[in-house]
Backbone as CSV, one residue per row, in Angstrom:
resi,resn,N_x,N_y,N_z,CA_x,CA_y,CA_z,C_x,C_y,C_z
1,MET,-37.151,34.883,84.018,-37.159,35.680,82.808,-37.560,34.808,81.629
2,ALA,-38.383,35.376,80.760,-38.852,34.640,79.591,-38.905,35.566,78.387
3,ILE,-38.569,35.028,77.221,-38.701,35.761,75.967,-40.068,35.408,75.399
4,VAL,-40.912,36.418,75.274,-42.288,36.204,74.837,-42.634,37.186,73.716
5,PRO,-43.587,36.818,72.847,-44.011,37.765,71.806,-44.584,39.035,72.429
6,LEU,-44.293,40.158,71.806,-44.835,41.435,72.270,-46.293,41.521,71.849
7,THR,-47.175,41.612,72.824,-48.607,41.777,72.584,-49.094,42.936,73.440
8,THR,-50.334,43.312,73.236,-50.889,44.422,74.023,-51.014,44.057,75.495
9,ALA,-50.907,42.780,75.829,-50.914,42.383,77.238,-49.715,42.984,77.978
10,TYR,-48.654,43.299,77.251,-47.444,43.892,77.839,-47.370,45.397,77.606
11,LEU,-48.480,46.007,77.239,-48.490,47.417,76.863,-47.899,48.327,77.939
12,ASP,-48.412,48.267,79.152,-47.914,49.145,80.218,-46.431,48.912,80.488
13,ALA,-46.030,47.653,80.591,-44.636,47.322,80.877,-43.732,47.733,79.722
14,PHE,-44.226,47.614,78.480,-43.439,47.999,77.311,-43.229,49.511,77.270
15,VAL,-44.274,50.270,77.548,-44.146,51.734,77.577,-43.140,52.144,78.653
16,GLU,-43.226,51.543,79.822,-42.275,51.852,80.903,-40.847,51.492,80.489
17,PHE,-40.687,50.338,79.836,-39.371,49.927,79.349,-38.810,50.958,78.380
18,ARG,-39.626,51.384,77.418,-39.154,52.356,76.419,-38.759,53.670,77.085
19,GLN,-39.519,54.082,78.094,-39.186,55.322,78.790,-37.894,55.174,79.583
20,GLN,-37.717,54.059,80.270,-36.469,53.818,81.010,-35.281,53.752,80.054
21,SER,-35.465,53.066,78.952,-34.414,52.925,77.956,-34.012,54.296,77.402
22,ALA,-34.994,55.145,77.140,-34.707,56.491,76.636,-33.946,57.307,77.679
23,ARG,-34.338,57.196,78.942,-33.618,57.927,79.998,-32.166,57.475,80.083
24,GLU,-31.922,56.173,79.935,-30.554,55.649,80.017,-29.671,56.169,78.897
25,THR,-30.262,56.411,77.733,-29.477,56.871,76.591,-29.540,58.375,76.392
26,GLY,-30.268,59.061,77.259,-30.364,60.515,77.164,-31.306,60.986,76.072
27,GLU,-32.173,60.119,75.602,-33.128,60.478,74.557,-34.474,60.826,75.187
28,ILE,-35.368,61.347,74.368,-36.716,61.650,74.810,-37.640,60.587,74.245
29,SER,-38.406,59.934,75.105,-39.335,58.902,74.644,-40.650,59.552,74.248
30,ARG,-41.054,59.297,73.021,-42.347,59.781,72.545,-43.353,58.631,72.477
31,MET,-43.031,57.535,73.146,-43.851,56.326,73.085,-44.818,56.307,74.256
32,GLY,-46.009,56.866,74.042,-47.065,56.772,75.034,-47.892,55.523,74.784
33,HIS,-48.941,55.335,75.559,-49.759,54.133,75.441,-50.442,54.015,74.077
34,ARG,-50.983,55.099,73.577,-51.688,55.049,72.290,-50.726,54.695,71.163
35,ARG,-49.589,55.353,71.153,-48.599,55.073,70.107,-48.041,53.654,70.242
36,ALA,-47.795,53.205,71.451,-47.286,51.851,71.665,-48.305,50.814,71.193
37,ARG,-49.572,51.045,71.473,-50.616,50.112,71.025,-50.633,50.033,69.498
38,ARG,-50.579,51.177,68.830,-50.555,51.179,67.360,-49.314,50.460,66.837
39,HIS,-48.196,50.676,67.498,-46.927,50.046,67.117,-47.038,48.519,67.220
40,ILE,-47.566,48.040,68.323,-47.722,46.591,68.535,-48.702,46.016,67.514
41,GLU,-49.819,46.687,67.300,-50.807,46.195,66.342,-50.245,46.167,64.925
42,HIS,-49.425,47.157,64.584,-48.783,47.181,63.264,-47.852,45.976,63.086
43,ILE,-47.050,45.705,64.100,-46.123,44.564,64.026,-46.894,43.267,63.864
44,GLN,-47.997,43.127,64.581,-48.798,41.907,64.495,-49.476,41.767,63.131
45,ALA,-49.757,42.891,62.457,-50.459,42.859,61.175,-49.529,42.638,59.986
46,VAL,-48.261,42.979,60.125,-47.321,42.877,59.007,-46.643,41.512,59.056
47,PRO,-46.784,40.713,58.006,-46.320,39.326,58.053,-44.813,39.142,58.262
48,HIS,-43.997,40.077,57.797,-42.552,39.861,57.898,-41.911,40.494,59.134
49,LEU,-42.712,40.981,60.069,-42.180,41.574,61.300,-42.565,40.726,62.508
50,GLU,-41.662,40.647,63.467,-41.941,40.006,64.750,-41.263,40.817,65.842
51,ALA,-41.869,40.835,67.009,-41.297,41.546,68.151,-41.432,40.677,69.392
52,TYR,-40.387,40.703,70.210,-40.350,39.931,71.452,-39.874,40.838,72.569
53,VAL,-40.288,40.502,73.772,-39.790,41.207,74.954,-39.291,40.171,75.948
54,VAL,-38.395,40.625,76.811,-37.941,39.793,77.918,-38.767,40.214,79.117
55,ALA,-39.620,39.311,79.583,-40.487,39.591,80.719,-39.823,39.073,81.988
56,HIS,-39.729,39.946,82.964,-39.164,39.601,84.271,-40.197,40.018,85.306
57,GLY,-41.010,39.061,85.734,-42.151,39.398,86.590,-43.139,40.205,85.773
58,ASP,-43.543,41.366,86.280,-44.468,42.225,85.548,-43.734,43.339,84.809
59,GLN,-42.440,43.167,84.612,-41.594,44.190,84.016,-41.008,43.683,82.699
60,VAL,-40.858,44.586,81.719,-40.135,44.289,80.484,-38.729,44.843,80.653
61,ILE,-37.713,43.993,80.422,-36.328,44.421,80.614,-35.493,44.338,79.340
62,GLY,-36.102,43.840,78.251,-35.381,43.751,76.983,-36.352,43.634,75.836
63,GLN,-35.848,43.920,74.616,-36.701,43.830,73.441,-35.898,43.338,72.248
64,LEU,-36.601,42.707,71.311,-36.010,42.183,70.084,-37.018,42.363,68.965
65,PHE,-36.617,43.073,67.914,-37.480,43.262,66.747,-36.791,42.615,65.553
66,LEU,-37.538,41.776,64.829,-37.002,41.035,63.696,-37.753,41.412,62.418
67,ASN,-37.020,41.426,61.306,-37.594,41.725,60.000,-37.135,40.637,59.040
68,TYR,-38.076,39.808,58.604,-37.763,38.724,57.683,-37.738,39.281,56.274
69,ARG,-36.590,39.127,55.603,-36.414,39.644,54.246,-36.298,38.458,53.304
70,GLN,-37.447,37.960,52.877,-37.508,36.733,52.096,-36.736,36.835,50.794
71,ARG,-36.778,37.959,50.160,-36.085,38.127,48.876,-34.605,37.781,48.996
72,TYR,-34.032,38.077,50.153,-32.608,37.837,50.367,-32.341,36.635,51.268
73,GLU,-33.390,35.894,51.625,-33.272,34.767,52.550,-32.526,35.197,53.808
74,LEU,-33.006,36.280,54.391,-32.302,36.942,55.466,-33.261,37.322,56.584
75,LEU,-32.813,37.194,57.816,-33.557,37.688,58.961,-32.731,38.790,59.593
76,ARG,-33.268,39.999,59.595,-32.548,41.146,60.139,-32.977,41.402,61.576
77,VAL,-31.996,41.573,62.441,-32.255,42.016,63.806,-32.382,43.536,63.720
78,GLN,-33.638,44.019,63.684,-33.888,45.459,63.561,-33.490,46.207,64.825
79,LEU,-33.804,45.610,65.971,-33.563,46.287,67.237,-33.396,45.242,68.325
80,ILE,-32.385,45.451,69.143,-32.182,44.607,70.309,-31.668,45.523,71.412
81,SER,-32.302,45.443,72.566,-31.823,46.260,73.683,-32.241,45.634,75.007
82,VAL,-31.431,45.915,76.010,-31.657,45.430,77.368,-31.389,46.612,78.298
83,LEU,-32.226,46.781,79.317,-31.998,47.856,80.281,-30.596,47.726,80.884
84,ALA,-29.962,48.853,81.144,-28.564,48.871,81.602,-28.332,48.013,82.843
85,ARG,-29.229,48.063,83.805,-28.991,47.314,85.046,-29.118,45.799,84.870
86,TYR,-29.635,45.347,83.710,-29.750,43.916,83.439,-28.734,43.435,82.403
87,GLN,-27.882,44.337,81.936,-26.879,43.936,80.955,-25.791,43.102,81.606
88,ARG,-25.057,42.372,80.769,-23.965,41.488,81.193,-24.467,40.313,82.040
89,ARG,-25.700,39.890,81.762,-26.285,38.726,82.437,-26.712,37.666,81.430
90,GLY,-26.296,37.812,80.182,-26.628,36.831,79.151,-27.963,37.055,78.470
91,ILE,-28.637,38.163,78.760,-29.957,38.408,78.167,-29.831,38.742,76.686
92,GLY,-28.875,39.580,76.327,-28.638,39.904,74.921,-28.276,38.663,74.123
93,ARG,-27.429,37.829,74.688,-27.050,36.568,74.038,-28.284,35.688,73.826
94,SER,-29.157,35.614,74.845,-30.386,34.821,74.721,-31.301,35.383,73.632
95,LEU,-31.390,36.704,73.536,-32.212,37.312,72.489,-31.650,36.991,71.106
96,LEU,-30.334,37.041,70.953,-29.729,36.708,69.659,-29.931,35.231,69.320
97,GLU,-29.830,34.373,70.307,-30.076,32.950,70.064,-31.527,32.716,69.668
98,HIS,-32.440,33.450,70.288,-33.851,33.344,69.924,-34.036,33.776,68.463
99,ALA,-33.381,34.857,68.070,-33.461,35.326,66.682,-32.912,34.262,65.737
100,PHE,-31.809,33.646,66.112,-31.213,32.611,65.265,-32.160,31.417,65.132
101,GLN,-32.811,31.025,66.219,-33.781,29.924,66.159,-34.964,30.267,65.262
102,ARG,-35.436,31.512,65.344,-36.536,31.946,64.471,-36.089,31.910,63.014
103,GLY,-34.838,32.295,62.761,-34.307,32.233,61.406,-34.231,30.812,60.892
104,GLN,-33.817,29.890,61.746,-33.767,28.478,61.350,-35.162,27.966,61.020
105,GLN,-36.147,28.323,61.841,-37.514,27.889,61.596,-38.052,28.455,60.285
106,ALA,-37.636,29.680,59.949,-38.091,30.322,58.711,-37.283,29.857,57.505
107,GLY,-36.165,29.164,57.738,-35.350,28.654,56.645,-34.467,29.695,55.983
108,VAL,-34.122,30.745,56.689,-33.264,31.777,56.093,-31.810,31.307,56.059
109,ALA,-31.043,31.910,55.172,-29.630,31.549,55.036,-28.757,32.294,56.036
110,ALA,-29.196,33.476,56.473,-28.341,34.269,57.352,-29.169,35.193,58.234
111,LEU,-28.523,35.606,59.304,-29.046,36.599,60.233,-28.136,37.804,60.085
112,ASP,-28.685,39.000,60.033,-27.811,40.166,59.971,-28.254,41.225,60.959
113,VAL,-27.313,42.097,61.280,-27.552,43.196,62.209,-26.672,44.359,61.775
114,ILE,-27.184,45.558,61.956,-26.407,46.759,61.646,-26.262,47.553,62.927
115,THR,-25.035,47.934,63.237,-24.770,48.725,64.438,-23.705,49.761,64.103
116,HIS,-23.430,50.648,65.027,-22.409,51.660,64.811,-21.044,51.096,65.178
117,ARG,-20.034,51.435,64.390,-18.700,50.856,64.631,-18.088,51.297,65.954
118,ASP,-18.595,52.374,66.558,-18.090,52.826,67.857,-18.757,52.100,69.029
119,ASN,-19.760,51.299,68.764,-20.481,50.586,69.810,-19.741,49.273,70.103
120,GLU,-18.652,49.383,70.839,-17.771,48.234,71.081,-18.465,47.100,71.831
121,GLU,-19.325,47.428,72.792,-20.026,46.378,73.540,-20.907,45.546,72.617
122,ALA,-21.646,46.215,71.738,-22.517,45.492,70.809,-21.678,44.669,69.832
123,LEU,-20.629,45.266,69.278,-19.777,44.536,68.336,-19.173,43.295,68.984
124,SER,-18.745,43.438,70.216,-18.162,42.309,70.941,-19.194,41.198,71.131
125,LEU,-20.410,41.565,71.518,-21.483,40.587,71.690,-21.764,39.864,70.371
126,TYR,-21.899,40.620,69.290,-22.220,40.010,68.001,-21.105,39.073,67.551
127,ARG,-19.864,39.474,67.725,-18.744,38.614,67.315,-18.706,37.330,68.140
128,ARG,-18.958,37.432,69.446,-18.994,36.231,70.289,-20.109,35.277,69.877
129,GLN,-21.148,35.821,69.264,-22.276,34.996,68.831,-22.128,34.516,67.393
130,GLY,-20.962,34.698,66.800,-20.688,34.157,65.475,-20.935,35.092,64.311
131,PHE,-21.231,36.346,64.571,-21.422,37.312,63.491,-20.060,37.777,62.979
132,GLN,-19.973,37.976,61.674,-18.753,38.457,61.047,-19.036,39.779,60.340
133,PRO,-18.114,40.753,60.446,-18.318,42.018,59.717,-18.419,41.742,58.218
134,GLU,-19.397,42.364,57.574,-19.612,42.125,56.157,-19.449,43.400,55.350
135,ARG,-19.818,44.542,55.949,-19.768,45.799,55.210,-19.698,46.965,56.169
136,SER,-18.957,48.002,55.775,-18.917,49.261,56.529,-19.555,50.351,55.689
137,TYR,-20.277,51.222,56.348,-20.937,52.337,55.668,-20.224,53.637,56.016
138,GLN,-20.366,54.646,55.159,-19.690,55.919,55.370,-20.172,56.641,56.623
139,ASP,-21.406,56.385,57.047,-21.939,57.073,58.218,-21.517,56.418,59.534
140,GLY,-20.637,55.412,59.479,-20.115,54.802,60.696,-20.794,53.511,61.109
141,ARG,-21.797,53.089,60.341,-22.465,51.831,60.672,-21.684,50.652,60.094
142,VAL,-21.887,49.503,60.722,-21.258,48.258,60.282,-22.338,47.201,60.179
143,ARG,-22.301,46.439,59.103,-23.237,45.324,58.937,-22.496,44.034,59.257
144,LEU,-23.112,43.213,60.125,-22.529,41.933,60.496,-23.485,40.819,60.110
145,LEU,-22.929,39.689,59.674,-23.732,38.536,59.258,-23.361,37.303,60.056
146,ARG,-24.329,36.445,60.259,-24.094,35.119,60.831,-24.761,34.124,59.885
147,TRP,-23.934,33.334,59.186,-24.443,32.381,58.207,-24.953,31.139,58.896
148,ARG,-26.042,30.609,58.388,-26.643,29.420,58.971,-25.947,28.153,58.487
149,HIS,-25.753,28.017,57.196,-25.217,26.767,56.661,-23.901,26.933,55.924
150,HIS,-23.848,27.851,55.015,-22.701,27.928,54.134,-22.326,29.378,53.877
151,PRO,-21.074,29.599,53.520,-20.614,30.965,53.245,-21.236,31.515,51.965
152,PRO,-21.126,32.828,51.761,-21.815,33.464,50.642,-21.457,32.897,49.276
153,GLU,-20.199,32.501,49.062,-19.829,32.035,47.734,-20.501,30.704,47.376
154,GLU,-20.995,29.959,48.350,-21.656,28.684,48.085,-23.171,28.808,48.105
155,ARG,-23.693,29.982,48.454,-25.137,30.159,48.566,-25.819,30.078,47.218
156,THR,-27.007,29.554,47.225,-27.822,29.575,46.020,-28.556,30.902,45.977
157,PRO,-28.898,31.384,44.793,-29.594,32.673,44.716,-30.954,32.614,45.402
158,GLY,-31.415,33.768,45.870,-32.700,33.853,46.553,-33.864,33.580,45.616
159,ARG,-35.011,33.290,46.191,-36.215,33.042,45.415,-36.897,34.382,45.156
160,ARG,-36.703,34.920,44.010,-37.287,36.225,43.697,-38.756,36.075,43.311
161,GLY,-39.506,37.108,43.546,-40.894,37.130,43.127,-41.874,36.504,44.110
162,GLU,-41.380,35.888,45.170,-42.299,35.309,46.140,-42.873,36.413,47.017
163,ARG,-44.087,36.214,47.444,-44.717,37.191,48.329,-44.243,36.970,49.751
164,TRP,-44.391,38.012,50.570,-44.035,37.868,51.976,-44.907,36.814,52.597
165,ARG,-44.349,36.062,53.517,-45.139,35.089,54.250,-44.847,35.241,55.726
166,ARG,-45.777,34.799,56.507,-45.592,34.875,57.953,-44.555,33.856,58.364
167,PHE,-43.828,34.170,59.440,-42.867,33.211,59.979,-43.581,31.908,60.280
168,PRO,-42.889,30.785,60.139,-43.521,29.509,60.527,-43.742,29.457,62.023
């Protein structure tokens, strides 16, 4: 298994992954090949977005989408998921560690993720990886942060006015 950037080379496997993932959660996947290609090309064109997949042979079994928020010196984990039959094997932990390494390379102060407070498995994973609850929302979501160097009260203010830049 390897964590690799999502490119059109993984198009077929990515579409299959999204369809399997939707079936596991009882959702309907509207991600066909054309839409998936546009999605991948969009991520590659936007400087503050990155996407990775976990490749296992010719199959995609996990995904990680990151959004670099330079204004706040923050890297947001937009989406992380692993197929049900591959869960509890350390893949989610590896994806979070990969996100943390990307954040270190980009020089961000923190990594954040938003999940639903009823999602106990996800909350447990995030807490084991050093994330701390930071905020609760009225709609049931919870924001968790993992600080890189120092707690919020010691942080220096963000660099405002800078343009988005590509990850290093």
